[in-house]
TORVEX-310282 format. One record per residue (C-alpha): residue in three letters; x, y, z. Coordinates in steps of 0.25 Angstrom, whole numbers, plus 2048, in hexadecimal, padded with zeros to 3 digits. Last residue first. Layout:
<atoms>
ALAXYZ;...
</atoms>
This chain:
<atoms>
SEREC7E132D3;ARGED5E112CD;VALEDBE1E2D1;GLUED6E1C2E0;LYSEDBE0E2E0;LEUEE9E132DB;ALAEE9E1D2E6;LEUEE5E132F0;LEUEF0E0A2EB;ASPEFBE142EC;GLNEF6E182FA;ILEEF7E092FE;PHEF05E092F8;ASPF0AE15300;SERF05E0F30D;ALAF0BE0230A;GLNF18E09307;SERF18E10315;LYSF15E0231C;THRF20DFC314;LEUF1DDF3309;ASPF22DE4309;LYSF14DDF30C;SERF10DE52FE;ARGF19DDC2F7;ASPF23DE02EB;VALF28DED2F1;ASNF2FDF82E8;PHEF26E022EF;SERF1FE092E3;METF21E002D7;LYSF20DF42DF;METF13DF82E6;ILEF0DDFC2D8;GLUF12DEE2D3;LYSF0CDE72DE;ALAEFFDED2DC;VALEFFDEA2CE;GLUF03DDB2D0;THREF8DDA2DB;GLNEEDDDF2D0;LEUEE5DEA2D5;ASNED6DE72D8;METED5DF52DE;GLUECFDF02EB;ASPED8DE42EB;ILEEE5DEE2EA;ILEEDEDF72F5;ASNEDCDEB2FE;PHEEEADE52FD;ILEEF0DF2300;METEE7DF430C;GLNEEBDE6311;LEUEF9DE9310;GLNEF8DF6317;THREF0DEF323;LYSEFBDE4323;THRF05DEF325;VALF11DF231C;LYSF1EDF2323;ASPF25DFD32B;ALAF32E01325;HISF3FDFC32C;GLNF42DF1322;ASNF41DFA316;SERF36DFC30C;THRF38E032FF;GLNF37E122FC;ARGF2FE152F0;LYSF35E0F2E4;PROF3BE172D9;PHEF36E142CB;ASPF3EE0C2C0;GLUF3BDFF2C6;ILEF2CE022C1;ASPF32DFE2B4;GLNF29E012A8;THRF28E102A5;PHEF1BE172A0;ILEF17E23298;GLYF22E2528E;SERF24E1528E;SERF15E15289;ARGF18E1127A;THRF0DE0727B;ALAF15DFC275;SERF22DFF27D;LEUF1CE0228A;VALF13DF6289;ALAF1FDED285;ASPF27DF1291;ILEF1BDF029A;LEUF19DE1295;ALAF27DDD297;ARGF27DE32A5;LYSF1BDDB2A8;LYSF20DCE2A2;ALAF2DDCF2AB;METF25DD22B7;LYSF1CDC52B4;LEUF29DBD2B3;ILEF2EDC22C0;THRF21DBF2C7;ASNF20DB12C1;VALF2EDAE2C7;ILEF2ADB42D4;SERF29DA82DE;TYRF36DA22D9;ALAF3EDB02DB;ASPF3ADB02EA;GLNF3ADBF2EC;GLNF45DC92F1;ARGF4BDCB2E3;PHEF3DDCD2DC;SERF3BDDC2DC;ALAF4BDDE2DB;GLUF4CDD62CF;LYSF53DC92D0;SERF47DC12CC;ASNF46DC62BE;CYSF3EDCF2B5;SERF3EDD22A6;GLYF35DDA29D;LEUF36DDC28E;GLYF2CDE3285;GLUF27DE1277;ALAF1EDEA26E;GLUF13DEC264;ILEF13DDE25E;ILEF09DDE253;LYSEFCDD5255;ASNEF4DDF24D;ASPEE9DE3256;LYSEEEDDD263;ARGEFBDE4263;ILEF06DDB269;LEUF0EDDE275;THRF1ADD4278;METF1FDD3286;LYSF2DDCD287;VALF31DC7295;GLUF3EDC529C;TYRF3EDBC2A8;ALAF47DBA2B4;PHEF48DB02BF;ILEF53DAD2C9;GLYF4FDA32D4;LYSF5DD9D2D4;GLUF58D8E2D2;TRPF4CD922CA;ASPF54D9A2C0;GLUF4AD9F2B6;ILEF4FDAA2AC;ARGF46DAE2A1;ASNF47DB5294;VALF3DDB8289;VALF30DB6291;ASPF25DB9287;ALAF19DC228A;THRF0EDC5280;LYSF05DD1280;SEREF9DD6278;PHEEF8DE5275;GLYEECDED272;PHEEF1DFB277;VALEE7DFC282;ASPEE9DEE287;CYSEF8DEF287;LEUEF7DFC28E;LYSEEFDF6299;GLUEF9DEA29A;ALAF04DF429C;GLYEFCDFC2A7;PROEF9DEF2AE;LYSF08DEC2AE;LEUF0DDF92B3;LEUF13E052AB;THRF1CE0E2B4;PROF19E1C2B4;LYSF21E272AD;SERF24E352B2;PHEF2BE302BF;GLYF2BE392CC;ASPF1FE322D2;ILEF1EE232CE;LEUF12E1F2C5;GLYF0EE102C3;TYRF07E0B2B7;ASPEFBE022B4;VALEF6E002C3;GLYEFDE0B2CB;LYSEF8E162C1;VALEECE112B9;METEECE112AA;VALEDFE152A3;ASPEDEE242A2;ASPEECE292A4;VALEF3E1D29D;PHEEE9E1E291;THREEBE2D290;GLNEFAE2B28F;LEUEF9E20284;GLNEEFE2927C;GLNEF9E3527E;ILEF05E2C279;ARGEFDE2826D;GLNEF9E3626A;GLNF07E3B26B;SERF0CE30261;GLUF00E34257;SERF04E42258;SERF13E3F256;SERF0FE37249;VALF11E28249;VALF18E2123E;ILEF25E2923F;ASNF2DE26232;PROF39E1E231;LEUF45E23229;SERF47E1E21B;GLNF3FE29215;LYSF4AE33219;ASPF54E2C210;VALF61E32215;ASNF68E3A20B;GLUF6BE46213;LYSF70E3E21F;ASPF7BE38216;TYRF7DE29218;PHEF88E2021D;LYSF92E2A220;ILEFA0E25223;ILEFA9E2F22A;ASNFB8E2C228;ASPFB9E3B224;GLNFB0E38218;HISFAAE2C213;ASNF9DE2F20B;LYSF92E25209;METF90E1720F;
</atoms>
């Protein structure tokens, strides 16, 4: 400690601070901008809207989906390991919760690049009306997916492009008891389009959940089903 004046204790003088002790910037601004541009180019050229990420009108950043996170892992050369770090499994009360840590490791030098955490539980709104005993594996998978996306956003420095939680986005108007229910013809059309695109059921459900806050296609209203069909057809056109 140096100098004691007017009850103020100065631990150091700014004039005498050793500037060499401060950390140096290891990546120049031009290199940093180039990396960001390369990432943005990859997103624009390779990643598919509605499959790898979801885009909601009125928001500048889309939400990163599981297929997109895995695609980024591949292009950046990351291997991944998942560990359940916390769990609650109450089989008598039907309460289940999992917290997963996802670790991304560079394949070239085996160095840990980033870690992400994700959690999910049976009391969330999406699962509250379902039989908890039949969705235990789904809850665990959801926690794993959230941990993966958290780790990927950190490792690829892509949080400026994507956000993680689709819960942050507004949902289209949900169904009510007076609304007309989806028709069998609409359901069959939805299934046909999904089959024609070879779209994973998990991805289709995530798109539906993101847009309408509905977990099962049979819970869509007639109007929502019409919108969903148009979304799928637009996605089909983009992919073709």
